[in-house]
C-alpha angles and dihedrals in degrees: 000000000000118000118196113233111241132181132205113248108222091207105048097023093230131124111244133189119248096259090057095056127101093193136346142187129188097334099322126093151160109243122222093247093055093041091055092050102047112120106251129193115249101240099008090224131087136185113269124224134215109349094354116098098194141349121218119193119159100191138055112237100240145088120016096350091054091055092045092051090053090052089047093053104036109024103055096253095139093157089072086075090067089062096040092050091053090048091055091051092048093050096045099040092110090063093082091161087076088073087071091068118104103222148356118234124187121218102257129233123223112258092249093053091046091053090049095049100031095222143037109246092203092053092055090053090047093049093052090048090049091051092051098043103032091233107137118246118223111199099166104055103070118057137186099226099189134034115258135190120252108276090220089067093055138069138205117332091005089069092052095048092045093065100028109131089350095131139061129190129204107246097208091054100047106027111130091356125139102225136199108206113203130203135153101241134021111205112156096335101246095130094043090045093052091049090049091050090055092047092049091047087055091053105265112164102209135002128201121180124217123187133168093233142016126202115250093226091059108122089225092058113113 
């Protein structure tokens, strides 16, 4: 008896046949219908601030993708990152100038958070991007040197203080490098900004930030 192969769409939560899928990986997928209806940012790029040259975020953090990202981060569904990383690459493929960058660095987790979660969601995105672009990923040169609270639980100045001086970068590894810093969500940029400060202090030449999503209430959103 013939059984039709079906995959679970991480956005709508339904099983879809192969011809209805936009992309898939090991039994999970994003179906064409969901892919076509994800809220995308208009230009995908935003002005950076401080030590960040530019921010690129293809999707608006809302709706189905917001819920899927929460599952990805907090419910152990690390395979979702394989899909999300490919989606980032597909959406930003016209930005060929990114291929001139020297390395991709994920925003690190503190050791205690990594043990709790079992994986770094930003590192999975960064690895997939590295595989698709050929730009090497460096996962052991930027460190979170103190434990911080989840940014999503804080507001205003609390978010800034929470990540202030929370990161350190290895000078020999990043000096004079053009770096792509990768995270899952860009809200107000405090975490990315603190990472960029550490990278610049270690001698990095140029820092671009790439995230899967950006919040619509971000003042840098166009």
